[in-house]
C-alpha positions as CSV (number, residue, x, y, z in Angstrom):
1,M,0.2,0.3,-0.3
2,M,2.8,2.5,0.9
3,K,4.5,1.5,-2.2
4,K,1.0,2.2,-4.4
5,F,0.8,5.5,-2.4
6,L,4.2,6.5,-2.7
7,F,4.0,5.7,-6.8
8,V,0.1,7.6,-6.8
9,T,2.0,10.5,-5.3
10,L,4.9,10.9,-7.9
11,C,2.6,11.0,-10.7
12,V,0.7,13.2,-9.3
13,L,4.0,15.7,-8.9
14,L,5.0,15.1,-12.2
15,S,1.5,16.2,-13.6
16,V,1.6,19.3,-11.7
17,F,5.7,20.4,-11.6
18,S,7.4,20.4,-15.8
19,F,10.7,19.6,-15.9
20,A,11.7,23.5,-17.4
21,E,15.7,23.4,-18.6
22,K,17.5,25.3,-16.4
23,T,18.9,29.0,-17.4
24,P,21.9,31.1,-16.6
25,I,19.3,33.2,-15.8
26,N,17.4,33.2,-12.5
27,S,14.5,34.7,-14.1
28,L,14.1,32.8,-17.4
29,H,12.4,29.7,-17.7
30,S,12.8,27.3,-20.9
31,Y,10.7,24.7,-22.6
32,V,10.0,22.7,-25.3
33,L,6.8,21.5,-26.4
34,N,6.5,17.9,-28.2
35,N,5.7,19.2,-31.1
36,G,9.6,21.4,-31.0
37,L,7.9,24.4,-30.3
38,S,10.3,26.6,-28.2
39,L,9.1,28.4,-25.1
40,F,10.8,30.9,-22.9
41,V,8.8,32.4,-20.0
42,V,10.2,35.5,-18.2
43,E,8.7,35.7,-14.7
44,N,9.2,39.1,-13.0
45,H,6.0,40.3,-11.0
46,A,6.9,43.5,-10.9
47,I,4.2,45.3,-12.5
48,P,0.7,43.2,-13.6
49,L,1.5,43.2,-17.2
50,T,2.2,40.2,-19.4
51,Y,4.5,40.7,-22.9
52,I,4.1,37.9,-25.3
53,E,6.0,37.4,-28.7
54,V,5.8,34.2,-31.4
55,C,8.8,34.5,-33.4
56,V,10.1,32.8,-36.6
57,R,13.3,32.0,-38.6
58,C,12.7,33.2,-41.9
59,G,12.9,36.7,-43.6
60,G,15.5,38.2,-45.7
61,Y,17.5,35.2,-45.8
62,T,15.1,32.8,-46.5
63,Q,14.0,34.7,-50.2
64,N,14.4,33.5,-53.2
65,P,15.1,35.9,-56.4
66,E,11.3,35.9,-57.1
67,N,9.5,36.8,-53.4
68,V,11.9,40.0,-52.5
69,G,9.3,41.2,-49.7
70,V,6.8,38.9,-49.8
71,F,7.7,37.5,-46.3
72,H,6.8,41.1,-45.5
73,L,3.8,41.2,-46.8
74,Y,3.0,37.9,-45.1
75,E,3.8,39.8,-41.5
76,H,1.3,42.2,-42.3
77,M,-1.5,39.3,-43.0
78,M,-1.3,38.2,-39.5
79,F,-3.3,41.2,-39.0
80,K,-6.5,40.9,-41.4
81,G,-8.3,38.1,-39.8
82,N,-8.2,34.2,-39.0
83,S,-10.0,31.7,-37.6
84,L,-10.7,33.2,-34.6
85,Y,-11.4,36.5,-35.2
86,K,-12.4,37.3,-39.1
87,N,-11.0,40.7,-40.3
88,A,-8.9,43.3,-39.2
89,S,-11.8,45.0,-37.6
90,E,-12.6,42.4,-35.6
91,L,-9.0,41.7,-34.4
92,D,-8.4,45.5,-33.7
93,R,-11.9,45.1,-31.5
94,V,-10.6,42.7,-29.5
95,T,-6.7,44.4,-29.0
96,R,-9.1,47.1,-28.0
97,E,-10.6,45.2,-25.4
98,M,-7.8,43.8,-23.8
99,G,-5.6,46.7,-23.2
100,V,-3.5,46.3,-25.9
101,S,-1.1,49.3,-26.7
102,D,1.3,47.9,-29.1
103,R,0.3,44.8,-31.1
104,N,2.8,44.7,-33.9
105,G,5.0,42.1,-36.1
106,T,8.6,43.0,-37.7
107,T,10.5,41.6,-40.9
108,D,14.1,41.0,-40.4
109,V,16.9,39.6,-42.6
110,E,17.1,36.6,-39.9
111,R,13.1,36.5,-38.1
112,V,9.6,37.5,-38.7
113,N,8.0,38.2,-35.3
114,Y,4.4,39.7,-33.8
115,F,4.0,40.7,-30.2
116,F,1.7,42.5,-28.0
117,T,1.4,43.4,-24.2
118,V,-1.9,42.6,-22.1
119,P,-2.8,42.8,-18.8
120,S,-1.3,39.6,-16.3
121,E,-4.7,37.9,-16.0
122,L,-5.8,37.9,-20.0
123,T,-2.3,35.7,-20.4
124,E,-4.2,33.0,-21.9
125,K,-7.1,34.9,-23.9
126,G,-3.2,36.8,-25.0
127,L,-1.8,33.4,-26.5
128,E,-5.1,32.3,-27.6
129,F,-5.2,35.3,-30.3
130,W,-1.6,34.9,-31.3
131,N,-2.4,31.1,-32.1
132,A,-5.2,31.5,-34.3
133,A,-3.1,34.9,-35.8
134,I,-0.1,32.2,-36.8
135,R,-1.7,29.0,-37.6
136,F,-5.1,29.8,-38.7
137,P,-4.7,33.1,-41.0
138,N,-7.8,34.2,-43.5
139,L,-5.4,34.8,-46.3
140,D,-8.1,36.4,-47.9
141,K,-7.4,37.3,-51.8
142,K,-9.2,40.4,-51.4
143,E,-7.4,41.5,-48.0
144,L,-4.0,40.8,-49.9
145,E,-4.9,43.4,-52.6
146,N,-5.5,46.2,-50.4
147,E,-2.6,45.1,-48.2
148,K,-0.4,44.9,-51.2
149,K,-0.9,48.6,-51.5
150,V,0.1,49.7,-47.7
151,V,3.7,47.6,-48.1
152,I,4.2,49.0,-50.9
153,A,3.4,52.6,-49.2
154,E,6.0,51.6,-47.0
155,I,8.6,50.6,-49.2
156,N,8.1,53.9,-51.6
157,G,8.5,56.0,-47.8
158,R,11.6,54.0,-47.4
159,I,13.3,54.4,-50.3
160,S,12.3,58.3,-50.5
161,D,15.0,58.9,-47.7
162,P,18.6,59.1,-48.8
163,R,20.4,57.8,-46.3
164,Y,18.2,54.4,-46.5
165,K,19.2,54.4,-50.3
166,V,22.4,55.1,-49.6
167,Y,22.2,51.8,-47.1
168,R,20.6,49.5,-50.0
169,T,23.1,50.4,-52.4
170,Q,26.3,49.5,-49.8
171,Q,24.4,46.4,-48.7
172,N,24.2,45.6,-52.8
173,Y,27.2,45.8,-53.4
174,L,29.0,44.4,-50.1
175,F,26.4,41.4,-50.8
176,P,26.3,41.1,-54.7
177,E,25.2,37.8,-55.3
178,N,22.3,37.0,-53.3
179,Q,21.3,40.5,-53.6
180,H,17.9,38.6,-52.7
181,T,18.3,37.7,-49.2
182,I,19.0,40.6,-47.4
183,D,16.3,42.9,-48.3
184,S,13.9,42.3,-46.0
185,L,11.6,45.7,-46.8
186,G,10.7,44.1,-49.9
187,N,10.5,45.2,-54.0
188,E,7.4,47.1,-55.3
189,D,6.9,44.2,-58.5
190,Y,7.7,41.4,-56.5
191,I,4.7,42.3,-54.2
192,Q,2.3,43.3,-57.0
193,K,3.1,39.9,-58.1
194,A,2.5,37.8,-55.0
195,T,-0.2,35.3,-54.5
196,V,-2.0,33.5,-51.6
197,K,-0.4,30.2,-52.7
198,Q,3.1,32.1,-52.1
199,L,1.3,32.8,-48.7
200,K,0.6,29.4,-48.4
201,D,3.6,28.2,-49.2
202,I,5.6,30.3,-46.4
203,Q,3.1,29.1,-44.4
204,K,3.5,25.5,-44.8
205,R,7.1,25.6,-44.8
206,Y,8.4,28.4,-41.9
207,Y,5.8,28.9,-39.8
208,I,5.7,25.3,-38.2
209,P,6.7,24.8,-34.2
210,N,10.2,23.4,-34.3
211,N,11.6,27.1,-37.0
212,S,9.4,29.2,-34.1
213,A,9.4,30.4,-30.8
214,L,6.9,31.9,-28.1
215,I,8.0,33.7,-25.5
216,V,5.8,34.9,-22.1
217,A,7.6,37.2,-20.2
218,G,6.2,39.6,-17.2
219,D,3.6,38.7,-14.3
220,V,3.3,35.1,-14.9
221,N,3.8,31.4,-13.5
222,P,6.1,29.9,-15.8
223,D,4.5,26.2,-15.5
224,E,1.2,27.6,-16.0
225,V,2.2,29.2,-18.7
226,Y,4.2,26.1,-20.0
227,E,0.2,24.2,-19.6
228,M,-1.1,27.1,-21.7
229,A,1.3,26.8,-24.1
230,K,0.7,22.8,-24.3
231,R,-3.0,23.2,-24.3
232,I,-3.2,25.9,-27.3
233,F,-0.4,25.4,-29.4
234,G,0.1,21.8,-28.7
235,S,-1.6,20.4,-31.4
236,W,0.3,22.0,-33.6
237,K,2.1,19.8,-36.3
238,R,6.0,19.6,-36.3
239,G,7.3,19.8,-40.3
240,K,10.5,19.2,-42.3
241,N,13.7,22.0,-41.3
242,P,13.4,24.5,-44.0
243,S,17.2,24.7,-43.2
244,E,18.0,21.6,-43.5
245,N,20.0,21.9,-47.0
246,G,21.7,24.8,-45.4
247,I,21.6,28.4,-45.8
248,V,23.0,31.2,-48.7
249,R,26.6,31.7,-47.6
250,H,28.0,35.4,-49.4
251,S,31.4,35.8,-50.2
252,K,33.9,37.0,-47.7
253,E,35.8,38.9,-50.6
254,P,33.3,41.0,-52.4
255,F,35.8,43.1,-54.2
256,S,39.0,42.4,-56.2
257,E,39.5,46.2,-54.9
258,P,38.5,48.9,-52.9
259,M,34.7,49.4,-53.9
260,L,35.0,53.9,-54.0
261,L,31.6,55.7,-53.5
262,F,30.2,59.2,-53.0
263,Q,26.9,60.5,-52.6
264,P,25.5,64.2,-52.0
265,M,23.2,64.6,-49.5
266,D,21.4,67.7,-48.1
267,T,21.5,66.8,-44.0
268,V,25.6,66.6,-44.3
269,S,27.0,70.1,-43.4
270,K,29.5,72.1,-45.5
271,E,31.9,71.9,-42.9
272,I,32.6,67.7,-42.7
273,A,33.2,64.8,-45.3
274,G,30.4,61.5,-43.9
275,V,33.2,58.7,-44.4
276,S,32.1,54.6,-43.9
277,I,34.3,51.9,-43.9
278,Q,33.2,48.5,-44.4
279,F,34.7,44.9,-44.4
280,R,32.7,41.9,-45.0
281,G,32.6,40.5,-41.0
282,P,32.1,37.2,-39.1
283,D,28.4,35.7,-40.1
284,A,26.8,33.8,-36.7
285,A,25.9,30.8,-39.2
286,Y,29.2,30.1,-39.8
287,D,32.1,32.2,-38.1
288,L,29.9,31.7,-34.3
289,D,33.4,32.3,-32.3
290,D,34.5,34.9,-34.3
291,T,31.0,37.2,-33.8
292,L,31.9,37.6,-29.6
293,T,35.3,38.5,-30.9
294,A,33.6,41.2,-33.0
295,D,31.7,42.9,-30.2
296,F,34.9,42.6,-28.0
297,L,37.0,44.2,-30.5
298,V,34.5,47.0,-31.2
299,K,34.6,48.2,-27.8
300,V,38.2,48.6,-27.4
301,M,38.0,50.5,-30.7
302,N,35.4,52.3,-29.3
303,Q,37.4,53.7,-25.9
304,P,37.6,57.7,-26.6
305,E,40.7,57.2,-24.8
306,G,42.3,54.3,-26.5
307,D,45.0,53.7,-29.0
308,F,42.9,53.5,-31.4
309,I,41.0,56.3,-31.6
310,T,43.9,58.4,-30.5
311,S,46.1,56.9,-33.5
312,L,43.9,58.1,-35.6
313,V,43.1,61.6,-33.8
314,N,46.7,62.4,-33.5
315,D,47.5,61.5,-37.6
316,G,47.1,64.9,-39.2
317,A,47.3,63.2,-42.4
318,I,43.5,62.1,-42.0
319,G,41.5,65.5,-40.4
320,I,39.2,63.7,-37.2
321,P,38.8,66.7,-35.2
322,S,38.1,64.9,-31.8
323,S,36.9,61.3,-30.7
324,D,33.8,62.5,-31.0
325,F,33.4,62.3,-34.5
326,C,34.8,58.6,-35.1
327,G,33.3,55.5,-33.9
328,S,33.2,51.3,-35.3
329,G,30.3,49.4,-35.3
330,Y,29.3,45.5,-35.6
331,Y,25.9,44.5,-36.0
332,T,25.5,40.1,-35.3
333,R,23.6,38.8,-38.3
334,K,23.6,35.4,-39.1
335,T,24.8,35.7,-42.7
336,C,25.5,38.8,-43.7
337,G,28.3,40.1,-40.6
338,V,30.0,43.9,-41.8
339,L,32.5,46.2,-39.6
340,T,32.0,49.4,-39.9
341,F,34.0,52.4,-39.5
342,G,32.5,55.8,-39.7
343,A,34.1,59.0,-39.3
344,N,33.6,62.8,-40.1
345,L,36.4,65.2,-41.4
346,I,37.5,68.6,-41.4
347,L,38.4,70.4,-44.6
348,P,36.2,68.3,-47.2
349,E,37.7,70.1,-49.9
350,E,40.9,69.6,-49.0
351,D,42.7,66.0,-50.8
352,L,39.5,64.7,-49.5
353,A,40.0,61.0,-51.8
354,E,44.4,60.8,-50.8
355,R,42.7,61.5,-47.2
356,V,40.1,58.4,-47.0
357,L,42.0,56.4,-49.0
358,Y,45.2,56.7,-46.4
359,L,42.2,56.7,-43.3
360,A,41.3,53.0,-45.0
361,S,44.9,51.8,-45.3
362,K,45.4,52.9,-41.7
363,L,42.4,51.1,-39.7
364,P,44.1,47.8,-39.7
365,E,47.5,49.3,-38.1
366,Y,45.6,51.3,-35.9
367,T,43.6,48.9,-34.9
368,K,46.4,46.1,-34.6
369,K,47.9,48.4,-32.4
370,A,45.2,48.7,-29.6
371,V,44.9,45.4,-29.0
372,T,48.7,44.5,-29.0
373,N,49.1,47.2,-26.2
374,L,46.4,45.5,-24.3
375,S,47.3,44.8,-20.6
376,D,45.6,42.4,-18.8
377,D,43.8,45.0,-16.6
378,D,42.8,46.2,-19.9
379,V,41.3,43.2,-21.2
380,K,39.3,42.6,-18.0
381,R,38.0,45.9,-17.5
382,F,36.4,45.2,-21.2
383,E,34.5,42.5,-19.8
384,T,33.2,44.3,-17.2
385,I,32.0,46.4,-19.5
386,L,30.5,44.4,-22.2
387,E,29.2,42.2,-19.3
388,N,27.5,45.2,-17.5
389,D,26.1,45.9,-20.7
390,A,24.4,42.4,-21.1
391,I,23.0,42.7,-17.5
392,V,21.6,46.1,-18.2
393,E,19.6,44.6,-21.2
394,R,18.4,41.7,-18.9
395,Q,17.2,44.7,-16.1
396,T,13.3,44.0,-17.3
397,A,10.6,41.3,-18.5
398,F,10.5,42.9,-21.8
399,S,13.9,44.5,-22.8
400,L,15.5,40.5,-21.5
401,A,12.1,38.8,-23.9
402,A,13.6,41.2,-26.7
403,S,17.2,40.3,-26.3
404,L,16.3,36.7,-26.1
405,S,14.1,36.9,-29.4
406,F,17.0,38.5,-31.3
407,W,19.5,36.0,-30.4
408,W,17.4,32.9,-30.9
409,S,16.9,33.9,-34.3
410,V,20.3,34.8,-35.3
411,T,22.3,32.4,-33.0
412,D,21.0,30.0,-30.7
413,E,19.6,31.0,-26.9
414,N,22.7,29.0,-25.8
415,Y,24.6,31.5,-27.2
416,Y,22.6,34.2,-25.3
417,Y,22.7,32.3,-22.0
418,N,26.6,31.7,-22.5
419,Y,27.8,35.6,-23.8
420,N,29.4,36.7,-20.4
421,K,31.2,33.6,-19.8
422,N,32.4,33.1,-23.2
423,L,33.9,36.7,-23.3
424,R,36.0,35.8,-20.5
425,T,38.2,33.3,-23.3
426,I,38.4,36.5,-25.8
427,S,42.3,37.1,-25.4
428,V,44.9,39.5,-27.3
429,P,46.1,37.0,-29.3
430,E,42.2,35.8,-30.4
431,M,42.0,39.6,-31.5
432,T,45.5,40.2,-33.4
433,A,44.2,36.8,-35.3
434,F,40.7,39.0,-36.2
435,V,42.2,41.6,-37.2
436,E,44.7,39.7,-39.8
437,K,40.9,37.7,-40.6
438,Y,38.9,40.3,-41.9
439,Y,41.1,43.4,-41.5
440,E,44.7,42.9,-43.2
441,G,44.4,42.7,-47.1
442,K,41.1,43.4,-47.4
443,N,39.5,45.4,-50.2
444,P,36.7,47.3,-48.0
445,L,33.6,49.5,-49.5
446,I,34.3,52.7,-49.1
447,T,31.2,55.9,-49.3
448,I,32.0,59.3,-48.7
449,T,28.9,61.4,-48.5
450,L,28.5,65.3,-49.1
451,N,27.0,68.9,-48.9
452,P,25.6,68.6,-52.7
453,E,27.8,72.7,-52.8
454,V,31.1,70.8,-51.3
455,L,30.5,67.8,-53.6
456,E,30.7,70.1,-56.7
457,K,33.9,71.2,-56.2
458,C,35.3,68.1,-55.0
459,R,33.8,65.7,-57.6
460,K,36.3,65.8,-60.4
461,S,39.3,64.8,-58.1
462,L,36.9,61.9,-56.2
463,E,36.2,60.4,-60.0
464,D,40.0,60.6,-60.7
465,S,40.7,58.8,-57.6
466,G,38.6,56.0,-58.6
467,F,35.2,57.2,-56.7
468,K,31.9,56.9,-58.1
469,I,28.2,58.0,-57.5
470,C,26.2,55.8,-54.9
471,F,23.1,56.2,-57.1
């Protein structure tokens, strides 16, 4: 009888308590449903709200030359009715009744995600809302034709911004062989041609539980959310891994010689020239360890009193007035990583082409100098700075959820969990090797932006030096 009692008790306990995977973040609980859906729950009872997000691994990098922007169009169609709410008006009504203030979706290169925040007592209703939207959208032909106009207006609005046009041109030069995989916004021609069949193909291939994550953050009980998710999303059928045949791998050396561009821009002061120097960087899908080194190196390069910026500002042949006028950047991407250096140069009418080319030639040297001069204490200090940045991101349930969504899409949750720990493994020799791998001997993309009046005075000398108009 005692054995039978213990067995029954154990069964009851197992039915009540789920087996969440442990994470290094105290407030974060991780689960995987039987159908492969990743569930992340951030518990924080500070305010009675729940943030709910569904994130799907698709977007620009999963596009082909015939459907550029259709993933973006599909995102819009998620708000046009489903099995639970028949049309957009019904969706608007129910979200207003739930007190939703920030319902939205985004399409990026590696991720399409949908999210809103509801009062915590409506968590279950919020999960049911997104379950219907993600799994059972209407994808109505008439609604599709109407939404095409909205997406095209969004595209035209963005491309009317000259800064965005410069960015798009730069991306096309950096990734010449597969431009369709980096344009998540879309192309008007392909949007016009989009069909319901294309949308359903996207749904069938990518909108599957084993290619998706459900993120719930706020005033919730993790195991209760897990039970809700099982009940609501558990019947969602697993599909074939859409990336099992690999994903596009872009060239690390897109140029046989430096690519030189210039562009007039009204917003640029007549007193300066804006300079952008870009190198192909590490890709999370293929160079995962290097992405961490890139983060560390950029932090070193951006120290106002560090050797890198000091060397640039003190080099009179360049013309950077102070540390406030230059900086480096790297944004982790699955397949299209770029290392960027930007600066403003004074006296733009004086030997501009020569100074910019000289600046580009000195970047690897000054970067390596900054790295090799680091002491052990310096390395530890930068580790602490980066760790503190990560800690700040995790201070609220909502910011933690947003960060997790990004890293899950671009890398995976383990990269995010172990980010701080892995920072402590970065060494000076690793950073030196990184400079040699990604900077030294590599041909960059160099873009100069100038006030139109100044450009007219510099144009001939720029063209004589090999620069050409950006667009």
